PAVO-166069 format. One record per residue (C-alpha): residue number from 1; x, y, z. Coordinates in steps of 0.05 Angstrom, whole numbers. Each point is the difference from the previous one (the first is absolute). Example, Ala and Ser with C-alpha at 12.3 -4.5 7.8 and 13.67 -1.06 7.14 Angstrom:
PAVO-166069
pos, px, py, pz
1, 246, -90, 156 $
2, 27, 69, -13 $
//
This chain:
PAVO-166069
pos, px, py, pz
1, 812, 204, 420 $
2, 15, 5, 74 $
3, 17, -65, 34 $
4, -51, -30, 48 $
5, 12, 14, 74 $
6, -4, -51, 56 $
7, -29, -54, -45 $
8, -58, 44, -24 $
9, -7, 25, -71 $
10, 11, 73, -14 $
11, -64, 37, -19 $
12, 22, 2, -73 $
13, 6, -76, -2 $
14, -62, -19, 41 $
15, -43, -46, -41 $
16, -63, 28, 32 $
17, 19, 72, -16 $
18, 22, -17, -70 $
19, -68, -33, -12 $
20, -34, 64, 24 $
21, 43, 45, -43 $
22, -9, -44, -61 $
23, -75, -5, 12 $
24, -9, 75, 5 $
25, 41, 12, -63 $
26, -39, -51, -40 $
27, -66, 25, 28 $
28, 15, 71, -22 $
29, 18, -23, -70 $
30, -62, -44, -7 $
31, -45, 55, 27 $
32, 30, 50, -50 $
33, -12, -47, -58 $
34, -71, -16, 23 $
35, -16, 75, 9 $
36, 8, 8, -76 $
37, -64, -42, -4 $
38, -35, 35, 57 $
39, 13, -59, 47 $
40, 33, -14, 67 $
41, 21, -66, 30 $
42, -64, 2, 42 $
43, -41, 5, -64 $
44, 37, -59, -31 $
45, -8, -41, 64 $
46, -74, 13, 3 $
47, -8, -17, -74 $
48, 39, -64, 9 $
49, -41, -22, 59 $
50, -66, 17, -35 $
51, 21, -35, -64 $
52, 11, -63, 40 $
53, -62, 9, 44 $
54, -54, 51, -20 $
55, -40, -16, 63 $
56, 50, 34, 47 $
57, -29, 55, 43 $
58, 33, 67, 13 $
59, 19, -27, 68 $
60, 32, -62, -31 $
61, 38, 43, -49 $
62, 21, 48, 55 $
63, 26, -56, 44 $
64, 41, -28, -57 $
65, 30, 68, -14 $
66, 9, 18, 73 $
67, -47, 60, -4 $
68, -69, 17, 25 $
69, -64, -16, -39 $
70, -10, 76, -7 $
71, 68, 7, -32 $
72, -15, -58, -46 $
73, -64, 36, -21 $
74, 44, 57, -26 $
75, 44, -49, -36 $
76, -59, -34, -34 $
77, -31, 67, -17 $
78, 63, 18, -37 $
79, 0, -67, -36 $
80, -72, 15, -21 $
81, 22, 68, -26 $
82, 54, -35, -41 $
83, -51, -48, -28 $
84, 37, -59, 31 $
85, -56, -22, 46 $
86, -76, 0, -4 $
87, -41, -1, 63 $
88, -64, -41, -2 $
89, -48, 21, 55 $
90, -35, -60, 30 $
91, -55, 38, 35 $
92, -13, 31, 67 $
93, 40, -32, 56 $
94, 41, -44, -46 $
95, 72, 8, -20 $
96, 16, 26, -69 $
97, 35, -47, -48 $
98, 63, 28, -31 $
99, 19, -24, -69 $
100, 66, 11, -36 $
101, -13, 25, -70 $
102, 39, -16, -63 $
103, 37, 66, 10 $
104, 16, -21, 71 $
105, 29, -66, -25 $
106, 41, 39, -51 $
107, 27, 44, 57 $
108, 18, -63, 39 $
109, 37, -27, -60 $
110, 37, 66, -7 $
111, 19, -1, 73 $
112, 29, -70, -10 $
113, 39, 25, -60 $
114, 27, 58, 41 $
115, 22, -48, 55 $
116, 33, -47, -50 $
117, 36, 58, -34 $
118, 26, 24, 67 $
119, 21, -71, 17 $
120, 41, -2, -63 $
121, 30, 69, 13 $
122, 18, -16, 72 $
123, 26, -71, -10 $
124, 35, 14, -66 $
125, 40, -60, -23 $
126, -13, -42, 62 $
127, -10, -72, -26 $
128, -71, -27, 4 $
129, 17, -52, 54 $
130, 27, 56, 45 $
131, -62, 43, -13 $
132, -44, -60, 19 $
133, 42, -10, 64 $
134, -7, 73, 18 $
135, -75, -2, -12 $
136, -6, -62, 46 $
137, 40, 36, 54 $
138, -43, 62, -5 $
139, -64, -41, 3 $
140, 26, -33, 64 $
141, 23, 66, 31 $
142, -66, 33, -17 $
143, -36, -57, 36 $
144, -34, -27, -62 $
145, 36, -66, 0 $
146, 29, -54, 44 $
147, 55, 18, 49 $
//
């Protein structure tokens, strides 16, 4: 690797850029594995949020995913086609309630298995205490934990 210049890391050793590269690589691999089940990360995210709180609106789901409510409608429509979600219409002027089906929960479980398998593949023989330390670091960097 090239040596850092003037006290700054070279691009190939920048922690920020390494996080980006690693994230993109892992995202592509997860998306490819999920695609075998007709899913994307957005589908899994919506399923996870709905499994925890079936009273979320399309707007709520969209905000959590960083997309518009209209885009989330397309995501939920696809989940309905897959049999992962059932929409219960509440009546005129009231929001529909979205319920994760048994098949949806099975898909969520499968997504978790895919993630765990990829963890094992990526982290190989890394001892459990180092895996836990890496997970804590990533939670902090992602803004999910204390700094």
